[in-house]
Every structure is written in structure tokens, then in C-alpha cells.
LUMRO-405536 format. One record per atom (N, C-alpha, C, O, CB): x, y, z. Coordinates in steps of 0.1 Angstrom, whole numbers, plus 5000, padded with zeros to 4 digits. Glycine has a CB too. Layout:
N
XYZ;...
***
This chain:
302
217081316893;215881236892;215781146905;214581126909;216081146880;216881096910;216781006922;216181086934;215381036941;218180956925;216681216935;216181296946;214681326944;213981326954;216881436946;214181336932;212781356930;211981236934;210881256940;212481386915;212481116931;211780996935;211680976950;210680936955;212380876928;212781016957;212781006971;211781106977;211081066986;214281046976;211781226972;210781326976;209381286974;208481306983;210981466970;209081226963;207781176959;207381066969;206181066974;207681116945;208180976972;207880866981;207680916996;206880857003;208880756981;208481016999;208281077013;206881137013;206181127023;209381177016;206481207003;205181267002;204081167003;203081187010;204981346989;204281056996;203280946997;203180887011;202180857016;203580836986;204380867017;204480807030;203780907040;202980857049;205980787034;203981037039;203381127048;201881127046;201081147056;203881267045;201381107034;199981097031;199380977038;198280987044;199681087016;200080867038;199580747046;199680767061;198880707068;200480627042;200580857065;200780877080;199680967085;199480967097;202180937082;198981037077;197881127082;196781047089;196181097098;197281207070;196580927084;195580847090;195980797104;195180797113;195280717081;197280777106;197780737119;197580857129;197280837140;199280697118;197880977124;197781097132;196281117136;195981157147;198281217125;195381077127;193981097130;193581007141;192581037149;193181057118;194180897143;193980807154;194580857167;194080837178;194380657151;195880907166;196580957177;195981077184;196081097196;198080977174;195481167175;194881287181;193481257187;192581197180;194681397169;193281297199;192081257206;190881347204;189781307208;192381257221;190981447196;189881547194;188881487185;189081397176;190481667187;187581527186;186481497177;186981537163;187781637161;185181577181;186481467153;186981487139;186781627134;187681677126;186281387130;185681697137;185481827131;186381927138;186882017131;183981867134;186681907151;187681997157;189081967152;189882067151;187581977173;189381847150;190681807145;190881877131;191981937129;190781657143;189881867122;190081927109;190182077110;190982147103;188881887100;189382137119;189482287121;190882327125;191482427119;188482337132;191482257135;192882297139;193882267128;194782347126;193282207152;193682157121;194582127110;194582237099;195582287095;194281997103;193382287095;193282387085;193782517091;194482597083;191782407081;193482547103;193982677109;195482687109;196082787105;193382697123;196182577114;197582577114;198182587100;199182657098;198082457122;197582507091;198082507077;197882637070;198882687064;197382397069;196782707072;196482837065;197482937070;198083017062;195082877068;197682947084;198583047089;199983017085;200683107080;198483047105;200482897086;201782857082;202082877067;203082947063;202082707085;201182827059;201382837044;201182987040;201883027031;200382747037;200283057046;200083197042;201283277045;201683367037;198883247050;201883257057;203083337060;204283297051;204983387047;203483307075;204383167048;205483127038;205283197025;206183247019;205482977037;204083197019;203783257006;203983407007;204383466997;202383217002;203583467018;203683617019;205083657019;205483747012;202983667032;205983597027;207383637029;208183597017;209183657014;207983577041;207783487010;208483446997;207883526985;208283496974;208383296995;206983616988;206283696977;205683616966;205683646955;207383786971;204983506971;204283416961;202783426963;201983356957;204783276963;202383506973;200983516976;200183606966;200483726965;200683576991;199283546959;198583616948;197183656953;196483576959;198483516936;196883776951;195583826955;194583816944;194783876933;195683976960;193483736946;192583716935;191383806936;191083866947;192083566936;190683816925;189483896925;188383826932;188383706935;188983926910;187283896936;186183846944;185583726937;185283626944;185183956947;185283736924;184583626917;185483506917;184983386918;184283676903;186783516915;187683406914;187783336928;187783216929;189083446910;187783426938;187883366952;186583286955;186683186962;187983486962;185483336951;184183266953;184183136946;183683036952;182983356948;184683126934;184682996927;185582896934;185182776934;185083016912;186682936939;187582846947;186882806960;187082696965;188882916949;186182906966;185582876979;184682756979;184682676988;184783006984;183782746968;182882636967;183582506966;183182406971;181882656956;184682506958;185382376956;186082346970;186282226973;186482396945;186482446977;187282416990;186382347000;186882277009;187682556996;185082356999;184182287008;184282137006;183982057015;182782337006;184582096994;184781946991;185881896999;185881787004;184881926976;186981976999;188181927007;187881917022;188181817028;189382027005;187182017027;186782017041;185881907045;186081837055;186082157045;184881877036;183981767039;184681627038;184481537045;182781767030;185581627028;186381497026;187181467038;187181357043;187281507014;187881567043;188681547055;187881517067;188181427075;189581677058;186781587069;185881567080;185381417080;185381347090;184681657079;184881367068;184381237067;185481127069;185281027075;183681217053;186681167064;187881067065;188181047079;188380937084;189081117057;188381157087;188781137101;187581087109;187781017119;189181277107;186381117105;185181057111;185180907109;184880827119;183881107106;185680857098;185780717095;186780647104;186580537109;186180697080;187880717107;188880667116;188380657130;188580557137;190180747115;187680757134;187180767148;186180657150;186080607161;186580907151;185280627140;184180537142;184480397137;183680307138;182980587135;185680377132;186180237129;187680227133;187980227145;185980207114;188480217123;189980227126;190680267113;190080287103;190480087131;191980277114;192780327103;192680237091;192480287080;194280347107;192780107093;192780017081;191480017074;191480027061;193079877087;190380027081;189080027074;188880157067;188380157056;187980007085;189280267073;189080407067;189880417054;189380467044;189580517077;191180367054;191980367042;191480277031;191480307019;193380337045;190880167035;190280067026;189080137019;188880127007;189879937033;188280197027;187080267021;187480377011;186780397001;186180327032;188580447014;189080547006;189380496991;189380576982;190280617012;189580376990;189880316977;188680316968;188880286956;190380176979;187480346973;186380356964;186380486956;185380516948;185080356973;187380566957;187580686949;187380656934;186780726926;188980756951;187980536929;187880496915;186480486911;186180516899;188680366913;185580426919;184180406916;183480546913;182780556903;183480326927;183680636922;183080766921;183680846909;182880916903;183180846934;184980836907;185580906896;184980856883;184680926873;187080886896;184780726882;184180656869;182780716867;182380716855;184180506871;182080756877;180680806875;180780956873;180081006864;179880776888;181581026881;181581176881;182181236868;181681326862;182281226893;183281176864;183981226852;183081236839;183081336833;185181146849;182381126836;181481136824;180381246826;179981306816;180880996822;179981266838;178881356840;179381506838;178681586832;178381346854;180581526843;181181666842;181781696828;181681806823;182181686853;182381596822;182981616809;182181566797;182681566786;184381546809;180981526800;179981486790;180581376780;180481396768;179481606782;181081276786;181581166778;180881036782;180281036793;183081146778;181080926775;180480806778;181080746790;182280756793;180480706766;180280676798;180880596809;181680476804;181180406796;179680546819;182880466808;183680356804;183380236813;183580236825;185280386805;182780126807;182280016814;183379946823;183079896834;181679916805;184579946817;185679876824;186079956837;186279896847;186879856816;186080086836;186280166848;185280146858;185480146870;186380316844;183980146853;182880116862;182979986869;182679966881;181580136855;183379886861;183579746867;184679746878;184479686888;183979646856;185779826875;186879826885;186379896898;186679856909;188079896880;185580006896;184980076907;184079986915;184079996928;184280196903;183279906908;182379816915;183079706923;182579656933;181379756905;184279666917;185079566924;185579626937;185579546947;186279536915;185979756938;186379816950;185179826960;185279796972;186879956948;183979856955;182779866963;182479726969;181979716980;181579926955;182579626961;182379486966;183279456977;182879386987;182579386954;184579496976;185479476987;185079547000;185179497011;186879526983;184579676998;184079747010;182779687016;182679677028;183779897006;181879637007;180679567012;181079447020;180379417030;179779527000;182079367016;182479247023;182979287037;182579217046;183579177015;183679397038;184179437051;182979487059;182879457071;185179547050;182079567053;180879617059;179979507065;179479517076;180079707050;179879397058;178979287061;179579207073;178779157081;178779197050;180879207075;181479127085;181879207097;182279157108;182679047080;181779337096;182179427108;180979527110;181179647108;183479507104;179879477116;178779567118;179079677128;178379787128;177579487123;180079657137;180379757147;181079877140;181279987146;181379697157;181479857127;182179967120;181280037110;181780107101;183379917113;179980007110;179080067100;179180217099;179180267088;177680017103;179180287110;179180427109;180580477103;180580567095;179080487124;181680407107;182980447102;183080417087;183680497079;184080367109;182480307082;182480277068;181580367060;181980407049;181980127066;180480417066;179680517059;180380647057;180380707047;178380537067;181080687068;181980807067;182980787056;183280877049;182580837081;183580667056;184680637046;184180647032;184880707023;185280507049;182980597029;182480607015;182180747012;182380787000;181180517014;181580827021;181380967018;182681037015;182781127006;180681037031;183681007023;185081067021;185581037007;186081127000;185981017031;185380917003;185880866989;185080946978;185680986968;185680716988;183780966981;182981036971;183481176968;183581226957;181481036975;183681246979;184181386978;185581396973;185981486966;184081456991;186381296976;187781286971;187781266956;188681306949;188581176979;186781186951;186681166937;186181286929;186581306918;185781046934;185381366936;184781486929;185681596929;185681676920;183481516937;186581616940;187381726941;188381756929;188381866924;188181716953;189181656925;190081686914;189481716901;189981796893;191081566912;188281666899;187481696886;187181846886;187381916876;186181616885;186681906897;186282046897;187582136899;187582246895;185382076909;188682076904;189882156906;190582176893;191382276893;190782076916;190382096883;191182106871;190982246864;191982306860;190682006861;189682296864;189482426858;190182536865;190582636859;187982456857;190282526878;190982626886;192382636884;193082746883;190682606901;192982516881;194482506879;194882556866;196082576863;194982366882;193982566857;194282626843;194482776845;195382836837;193082606833;193882836854;193882986856;194983026866;195483136865;192583036860;195182946876;195982986888;197082876891;196882766887;195183016900;198082916898;199182826902;198582736913;197582766920;200382896907;199282616914;198882516924;198982576938;198082546947;199682396923;199982656941;200182716955;198982806958;198482816969;201482786956;198582896948;197582986950;196182916953;195482956962;197383086938;195882816944;194682746946;194682676960;193582676966;194482636935;195782616964;195782546976;195582636988;194782606997;197182476978;196282746989;196082837001;194682897001;194082907012;197082957000;194082926990;192682976990;191682866993;190682887000;192283026976;191982736989;191082626992;191182597007;190182567013;191482506984;192382597012;192582577027;191782677035;191182647045;194082567031;191982807031;191282917038;189782907037;189082927046;191783057032;189282867025;187882847023;187282737031;186282737037;187482827008;188182627032;187782507040;187682547055;186782497062;188782397038;188582627059;188582677073;187282747076;186682727087;189882757076;186882837067;185682917069;184482827069;183582837078;185483027058;184482727060;183382637059;183182547071;182082527076;183482547047;184282497076;184282407088;183882497100;183182447109;185682347091;184282617101;183882707112;182382727112;181782737123;184582837111;181782737101;180382757100;179582627104;178582637111;179982797085;179982517099;179182397102;179582327115;178782237120;179482297090;180682367121;181082307134;179982297145;179782197150;182282377139;179282417148;178282407158;177182307155;176682237164;177682547160;176782297142;175682207139;176182057139;175481977144;175182237124;177382037135;177981907135;178181857149;177781737152;179381907128;178581947158;178781907172;177481877179;177481807190;179582007180;176381927174;175081907180;174781757179;174181697188;173981997174;175081697167;174781557164;175881467168;175681347171;174481537149;177181517168;178281437172;179081517183;180081577180;179181407159;178581507195;179181587206;180681557208;181081437206;178381577219;181381657212;182881637215;183081637230;182381707238;183681747209;183981557235;184381547249;185181667253;185081717265;185081417252;185981717244;186881837247;187081917234;187081867223;188181787253;187382047236;187582137225;189082177225;189582227215;186682257226;189782167236;191182207237;192082087235;191981997243;191382277250;193082097226;193981987224;194881967237;195182057243;194882017212;195181837239;196181807250;197581847244;197681877233;196081657254;198581827253;199981857248;200381767237;200981807227;200981847260;199981637238;200281547227;199481577215;199981557203;200081397232;198281617216;197481657205;198081767197;198081767185;195981697209;198581877204;199281987198;200481937190;200681977178;199682087208;201181847195;202381797188;201981727175;202481757165;203181697197;200981637176;200481567164;199781657154;199881637142;199581457168;199081757159;198481857150;199481937142;199281957130;197581957158;200581977148;201682047141;202381957131;202781997120;202682107151;202581827135;203081727126;202181717114;202581707102;203381587133;200881707116;199881687106;199881807096;199781787084;198481667112;199881927102;199882047094;201182077087;201182107075;199482167102;202282077094;203582117089;204182007080;204682037069;204482147100;204181887085;204881777077;203981717067;204381697055;205381667087;202781677071;201881597062;201081687053;200481627044;200981517071;201081817055;200381897046;201281997038;201381987026;199281987053;201982087046;202782187039;204082127033;204282137021;203182297049;204782047041;206081987036;205781887025;206481887015;206781917048;204681807027;204381707017;203981777004;204281726993;203181617021;203281887005;202881966993;204082016986;204182006973;201982086997;205082066993;206382116987;207082006980;207682016969;207282186997;207181886987;207881766981;207181726968;207881696958;207881656991;205881736967;205081696955;205481796944;205781746933;203581696958;205481926947;205782026937;207182006931;207382006919;205582166942;208181976940;209581956936;209681836928;210381826918;210481956948;208981726932;209081596925;208481606911;209081546901;208381486933;207381686909;206781696896;207581776886;207281776874;205381766898;208581836891;209481906881;210381806874;210881836863;210482006889;210581686880;211381586874;210681456870;210981396860;212581546883;209581426878;208881306876;207581336869;206881436872;208581236889;207081256860;205881276853;204681266862;204781186872;205681176841;203581336859;202381326867;201781186867;201181136877;201281426862;202081106856;201580966855;202280886866;201580806872;201980916841;203580896867;204380826877;203880866891;203780786900;205880856876;203680996893;203181046906;201880986910;201680936921;203081196906;200880986901;199580926904;199680776907;198980726916;198680946892;200480706899;200680556902;201280536916;200980446923;201480496891;202280616919;202980606932;202080626943;202180566954;204180706933;201080716941;200080746952;199180626955;198480626965;199280866949;199180526946;198380406950;198980336962;198380246968;198380306937;200280366965;200880306977;200380366990;200680317001;202380316976;199680476989;199280557002;198480467011;198880457023;198380666998;197380397007;196680307017;197580197022;197380147033;195480257011;198480147013;199380037017;200280077029;200380007039;200179987005;200880197027;201780257037;200980277050;201380237061;202380387033;199780327049;198980357061;198580237068;198580237080;197780437056;198080127061;197680007067;198879937074;198679887085;196979917057;199979937067;201179877074;201579947087;201879887097;202379877064;201480087086;201780157098;200780137109;201180127121;201780307095;199480117105;198480087115;198679947122;198479927134;197080087109;199179857114;199479727119;200679727129;200679667140;199879627108;201679807126;202879817134;202579897147;202979857158;203979887126;201880017146;201680107157;200480067166;200680067178;201480247152;199380037160;198180007167;197879857168;196879817175;196980077161;198679767161;198379627161;196979597156;196379507161;198679567175;196479667146;195079647142;194879507135;193779467134;194779757132;195979447131;195879317124;195279217134;194779117130;197279277119;195479237147;194879147157;193379147157;192779047162;195479187171;192779257153;191279277154;190679247140;189379267139;190979407159;191379217130;190879197117;190879047113;191878977115;191679277106;189779007107;189678867103;189878857088;190178947081;188178807107;189678727083;189878707069;188978787060;189378817048;189678557066;187778827064;186878907056;187579037052;187379087041;185578937063;188279097061;188979227058;189979207047;190079287038;189679287071;190779097048;191779077038;191279037024;191779077014;192778967043;190078967024;189478937012;188879067005;189079096993;188278837014;188379157014;187879287009;188979367003;188879426993;187079357019;190079377011;191279447007;191879396994;192279476986;192279447018;191779266992;192379196980;191579246968;192179266957;192379046982;190279246969;189379296958;189779436954;189779476942;187879286961;189979526964;190279666961;191679676955;191779746945;190179746975;192679606960;193979606954;193979546940;194679596931;194979526963;193179446938;192979396924;192479506915;192979516903;192079276924;191479576919;190979686911;192079796908;192179836896;189779756918;192879826918;193979926916;194979876906;195479946897;194579956929;195379746908;196379686899;195879676884;196679706875;196779546904;194679636883;194079626869;193979766862;194279776850;192679556870;193579866870;193579996864;194880046861;195080116850;192880096874;195880026869;197280066866;197779996853;198380056845;198180026878;197579866852;197979786840;197279836828;197879856817;197779636842;195979866829;195179916818;195680046813;195880066800;193679936822;195980146822;196480276818;197780256811;198080326801;196480366830;198680176817;200080166812;200080096798;200680146789;200880076821;199279986796;199279916784;198579996772;198979986761;198579786786;197680076776;196980156766;197680286763;197280356754;195580176770;198680306770;199480436768;198680556770;198780656763;199980436754;197880556781;196980666784;197580756794;196880826802;195580626788;198880766794;199580846805;199080996803;199081066813;201080836803;198781036791;198281176789;197081206797;196781316801;198081206775;196181106799;194981126807;195181146822;194381186829;194081006805;196481106826;196781126840;197781236842;198281256853;197380996845;197981316832;198981426834;198381546840;198681666836;199481456820;197581526850;197081636858;198181666869;198381596878;195681606865;198781786868;199881816877;199481886890;200281936897;200881906870;198181876893;197681926905;198281846917;198181726917;196181916905;198981906926;199381836938;198281786946;197181856947;200281926947;198381666951;197381606959;197181666972;198181706979;197581456960;195981686977;195781726990;195581606999;194681526998;194481826992;196581587008;196581457016;195481447025;194881547029;197881457023;195081327029;193981297037;194181347051;193381327060;193681147038;
***
């Protein structure tokens, strides 16, 4: 059990570290995501093939996964766009709006009533983002990207649930990564028309960080999550992932000294978002709704 908790926290730490890598890699966000997906698909595909875990799906099943995979690609694209046009701390803070979008999307897809308290918590997070938005006009583009990222991150697990009933998590992941790579390849020329890139070829340091991003923060993190879920409940896993933006922001303060450029408005906004996360955690725990969080789908890190 102790080993499982260590693996889980390493996975969460790596998830928070992806934002740091997004800042360190000098490539335009769409090119960054393309390289990340390419390295991940090749690496994970080879691992599954040689370990004889690669499942060949029918055309219809592949098509259904392909459309969901585009949500992952757009989420990553918007997330790294948020970092490029603002900073790591602001991007991770915006990502906390996932709760707001989940509170809206879940009732629509599962045809249930909107839970007002969930909506209130989501609006609390949005209020925190608005506070930051209002006091940091230079980050407006980055905040807009961050909110889009949160919307797609909230939609993805809802649509992913039906796929995980039919297929293993590893199979769904490799097909989604592959579909995301195809999708990004298609939209890249159009995206670069509106958001031109200075360079298309990674520098030596970019290659290093891209492999860290793909191998450690995607493939290795994925394996750690799967191993941890054998011993740790999905409820515990989901709650532990609330630490992801905390780890990321602390790392941004240490590595990039972003705290020097942030005023009290950021911390007030962040406090509202953390309050929403804490209240939701307490609500789920006290009401004994751990069953509602028992989705054993491994998280696709930012």
C-alpha cells in the first residue's frame, strides 16, 4: 500500500511538472503538442506491441475513440497556449475551472438534474479566475486559452467513460493519443496561420524536455497511475490529483520566480478556487459519495 501511495504522488507531481515543461520548451504550443503526441504514440505503441498488449480494434470502435481523442488534443493545445500567453501559475489556476464545466456537462450527458451546490462551487472557481483576469489584462489571451482548456478537460472524462466499459485503459489511451496526433496534424497549418511559429525544429534542450514530457510525464506517469489504482481506491486517486495545480504553482515559484510578478489579486483568486476544491472534497467525503468517483480511468496529464 505504501508503494502505491508513493507511485500515486509521483504521478501527481509529474502531472504538475508538465506545466513547467511547457514553459521550458520554446516551441509554439501546437508544435509542442504535436511532438509530445508523436513521441508518446511511438514509445507507448512499441511498449504495447512488444509486451503483446496492443489490441486491434474494429473500424467503428476506432472511429468512436478518434472523436473523443480530439478533446484531448484541443485540451493540451489550449493548456500550453495558456502557458505561452500568460504563465504557469495563471494556466494552472484557470484549469481549476474544470469543476464548473463538469457541473454543467454531466447533467446534460447523463440526463440528471443540475446540482446547485456543484454549480455554486464551479462559479466560485470562475469568480477566482475573473478576479485574476480583471487585474492582469496582459494575460487575457492566456486566461482565455486556460478556460477553453478547462472546458475540454471537463468534457473528456464524461465521454471517455463509455469507452472504458468496452476496452482497457491502455487500449483507449494509445488510440486516443494516435487520434490526437492525427487531429493536431490536420489543424496545425490552420492554427499556425493565426498563431505563427518562430521555429519548427526543437533545439537540443527542447528535445530533452520533450522526451521528459513524453516518457516521464505521460507514459511513466500513466503506468504509475495504473499500478497505484490496483491498491488505492479511485476516490483517493481523484482527491490526490487536487494537489496537481499546487505542485505546479510551487514549482513555478521555485524555478521561474513567478511569485515576483503576481500581486494580491492572484492569491485572492487562487484562494477562491482552492476553497471550491476543499468544499467539494469535504462534501463528497461527508456524504459518502465515493462511489460517484470510482472512475478508474487513468488521468491524461496536462
